C-alpha positions in Angstrom: -17.9 15.0 -4.6 -15.5 17.8 -2.9 -16.0 15.7 0.6 -14.5 12.9 -0.9 -11.5 15.1 -2.3 -10.9 16.3 1.3 -10.2 12.7 2.2 -7.2 12.3 0.1 -4.5 13.3 1.7 -5.7 11.4 4.6 -6.1 7.7 2.7 -2.4 8.7 1.2 -1.0 9.2 4.3 -2.0 5.4 5.5 -0.9 3.8 1.9 2.7 5.6 2.5 2.6 4.3 6.3 1.5 0.6 5.1 4.5 1.0 2.7 6.7 2.5 5.0 5.9 -0.5 7.4 6.9 -3.0 4.6 10.0 -1.4 3.7 11.4 -1.6 7.4 9.8 -5.2 7.4 12.2 -5.6 4.7 14.9 -4.5 6.6 14.1 -6.7 10.0 14.1 -9.5 6.9 17.6 -9.1 6.5 19.1 -9.3 9.3 19.1 -12.5 11.1 21.2 -13.1 14.2 22.7 -9.5 13.1 19.3 -8.4 14.5 20.5 -9.0 18.8 23.9 -7.0 17.8 24.8 -4.1 20.5 25.2 -1.6 17.1 24.3 1.9 16.3 22.5 0.2 13.3 20.2 -1.9 15.3 19.3 0.8 17.5 18.4 3.1 14.8 16.5 -0.1 13.2 14.4 -0.5 16.2 13.5 3.1 16.5 12.4 2.7 13.1 9.9 -0.1 14.0 8.8 1.9 16.7 8.2 4.6 14.5 6.8 2.6 11.7 4.1 1.0 14.3 3.1 4.2 15.5 2.8 5.9 11.7 0.1 3.3 10.3 -2.0 3.7 13.9 -1.7 7.5 13.8 -2.7 7.3 10.2 -5.4 4.7 10.8 -7.0 6.2 13.5 -7.2 10.0 11.3 -9.1 7.5 8.1 -11.0 5.6 10.5 -12.5 9.5 11.6 -12.4 11.8 8.3 -12.7 9.1 5.9 -16.5 8.3 5.0 -18.5 6.8 4.4 -17.1 3.4 5.1 -16.3 2.1 1.1 -14.0 5.1 1.1 -12.1 3.8 3.8 -11.7 0.3 2.7 -10.1 1.2 -0.4 -7.4 3.3 1.6 -6.8 -0.1 3.7 -6.3 -1.9 0.8 -4.2 0.2 -1.0 -2.1 0.6 2.0 -1.7 -3.5 2.2 -0.6 -3.1 -1.5 2.0 -0.8 -0.2 3.1 -3.0 2.3 2.6 -6.4 0.5 4.8 -4.6 -2.5 7.7 -3.2 0.0 8.2 -6.0 2.1 8.0 -8.9 -0.4 9.8 -10.8 1.0 8.1 -14.0 2.3 5.8 -14.9 -0.8 2.6 -16.5 -0.3 3.2 -15.7 3.9 3.7 -11.6 2.8 0.2 -12.2 1.0 -1.5 -14.1 3.7 -0.5 -11.3 5.9 -0.7 -8.7 3.9 -4.4 -9.4 3.5 -4.6 -9.7 7.7 -3.3 -6.2 7.7 -5.8 -5.0 5.9 -9.1 -7.0 8.0 -7.2 -5.4 11.3 -7.6 -2.6 10.1 -11.3 -2.5 9.0 -12.0 -4.2 12.0 -9.9 -1.5 14.1 -11.6 1.2 12.0 -15.2 -0.5 13.3 -14.7 -0.4 17.0 -13.3 2.8 17.2 -16.4 4.3 15.1 -17.9 2.3 17.4 -17.0 3.7 20.6 -17.4 7.1 18.9 -20.7 6.7 18.6 -21.4 6.2 22.2 -20.1 9.3 23.1 -22.0 12.6 23.5 -18.5 14.4 22.8 -15.9 13.5 20.3 -12.8 12.4 22.0 -9.0 10.0 21.6 -10.3 7.5 24.2 -11.6 4.8 21.4 -8.1 5.0 20.5 -6.5 4.3 23.3 -9.1 1.6 23.9 -9.1 -0.3 20.8 -5.7 0.5 20.0 -4.8 -3.2 21.1 -5.7 -5.0 17.9 -4.0 -3.2 15.5 -0.7 -2.9 17.1 -0.8 -6.5 18.7 -0.7 -7.7 15.0 2.1 -4.8 13.8 4.5 -5.9 16.3 3.5 -9.9 15.2 4.2 -8.6 11.3 8.0 -7.7 12.4 8.6 -10.4 14.7 7.3 -12.8 11.7 9.7 -10.9 9.4 12.5 -11.6 11.9 11.7 -15.3 12.1 10.9 -15.9 8.6 14.3 -14.2 8.0 16.7 -15.6 10.3 15.0 -19.5 8.5 16.4 -18.3 5.2 19.1 -17.0 6.0 19.9 -20.2 8.4 19.4 -22.3 4.8 22.1 -20.0 3.2 24.4 -20.3 5.3 24.1 -22.6 8.5 22.9 -21.6 11.4 24.7 -18.9 13.4 23.7 -17.9 16.9 23.5 -14.4 18.2 26.6 -12.8 19.7 25.3 -11.9 22.8 23.9 -15.7 23.8 27.3 -17.2 23.5 29.1 -14.1 25.4 26.6 -14.9 28.6 27.9 -18.4 28.0 31.5 -17.7 28.2 30.7 -15.0 30.9 29.2 -17.7 33.6 32.0 -21.2 32.3 34.9 -18.2 32.4 33.8 -17.5 36.2 34.7 -21.3 37.1 38.2 -20.5 36.3 40.4 -20.9 39.7 41.8 -17.3 40.7 45.6 -18.4 41.6 46.4 -18.8 38.1 48.4 -16.1 36.0 47.0 -13.4 34.0 48.9 -15.2 30.5 47.5 -18.5 31.9 44.1 -17.2 32.9 43.9 -14.9 29.5 44.7 -18.9 27.3 41.9 -20.4 29.3 39.4 -18.2 28.8 40.1 -18.0 24.7 39.7 -21.8 25.1 37.0 -21.8 26.6 35.1 -19.6 24.8 36.4 -21.3 21.3 35.1 -24.8 22.0 31.8 -23.2 24.0 31.0 -21.8 20.8 31.6 -24.8 19.0 29.7 -26.5 21.2 26.4 -24.2 21.2 26.6 -24.0 17.6 26.2 -28.4 17.2 23.7 -28.5 19.5 21.8 -25.7 18.5 22.0 -26.0 15.0 20.3 -29.8 15.4 17.1 -27.4 16.9 17.7 -24.1 15.3 13.9 -23.7 14.4 13.4 -23.5 18.2 16.1 -21.5 19.2 14.5 -19.2 16.3 11.5 -19.9 17.9 12.9 -18.6 21.5 14.4 -15.3 20.2 11.3 -14.6 18.7 9.7 -15.0 21.4 11.7 -12.5 23.2 11.4 -9.8 20.3 8.1 -10.1 20.4 7.8 -9.2 24.5 10.4 -6.1 24.2 8.2 -5.1 21.8 5.0 -5.1 23.3 6.9 -3.7 26.2 7.8 -0.8 24.6 4.9 0.0 22.6 2.1 -0.3 26.0 5.4 1.8 27.9 5.3 4.2 24.9 1.9 4.2 23.3 0.0 6.9 25.0 2.8 9.6 22.3 1.0 8.7 19.5 -2.5 8.4 21.6 -1.7 12.3 22.2 0.0 12.9 18.9 -3.5 12.0 17.2 -5.5 14.0 19.6 -3.5 16.5 18.6 -3.7 16.7 15.3 -7.0 16.5 15.6 -7.3 20.2 17.3 -4.9 21.7 14.9 -7.7 20.0 11.8 -10.3 21.7 13.9 -8.2 24.8 14.2 -7.4 25.1 10.4 -10.9 24.7 9.7 -10.8 21.4 8.2 -12.6 19.4 9.8 -15.8 20.9 12.2 -17.8 19.3 15.2 -21.5 18.6 14.0 -24.6 17.6 16.4 -26.2 14.5 16.2 -29.8 13.8 17.6 -31.4 10.6 17.6 -34.6 9.3 18.1 -34.8 6.4 21.4 -36.9 3.9 21.8 -38.0 2.8 24.7 -40.5 0.5 26.3 -43.2 1.6 28.8 -46.4 0.9 30.9 -49.5 1.6 28.4 
């Protein structure tokens, strides 16, 4: 019983991480086209997204190792999924389905980490590094889903709006074709006219295929997030190792030696 009680703090950490993930997913859902605006609020949101993914990953590592038996870990995953669902709660049935898959992915991550840990002679954080992909990629997909469905819903309410950077890049390319022999005032007038017409044309064309445009933008976000997590996720792995070291120093955890019988086939 005492061992079960010691598991509760780690269970709570994962539940809180799931709730925080849901809170950030809701923020992403509300962004729509403004997600691509160059602003401090969007930069902070990107940092919060990476932090949310890191927190879920780190707390899932702790639960996978320290919360045993497995049924107790399952309770942690279920409650974390519930917290995610409640604080996200924008996509209706899609939120429910995604939260259920989130729970399943946590269980799979748990099983794979423990299988690899059992194959090792000494405890190591290497299994977290080796098995992080399944969990981290799914968490990135969750953010992309929230962005996609939020953008689609906002389009239904307010009409389709292109992210500003697409119009800006297109306008810059068109402005480059203006002749250099024009006066400054004439050039500025033409630039303004080109930008205005280009915006109208882009809005008309993309509004007919807005779902494909939003899907394309979602793929861009997924690619960027995948790159960022690939570059940065050695940090959460090291932090998990640091947490286990601190827990050992505080005598919250200890290493035990297990002996196993090995069955072999030999000549009789």
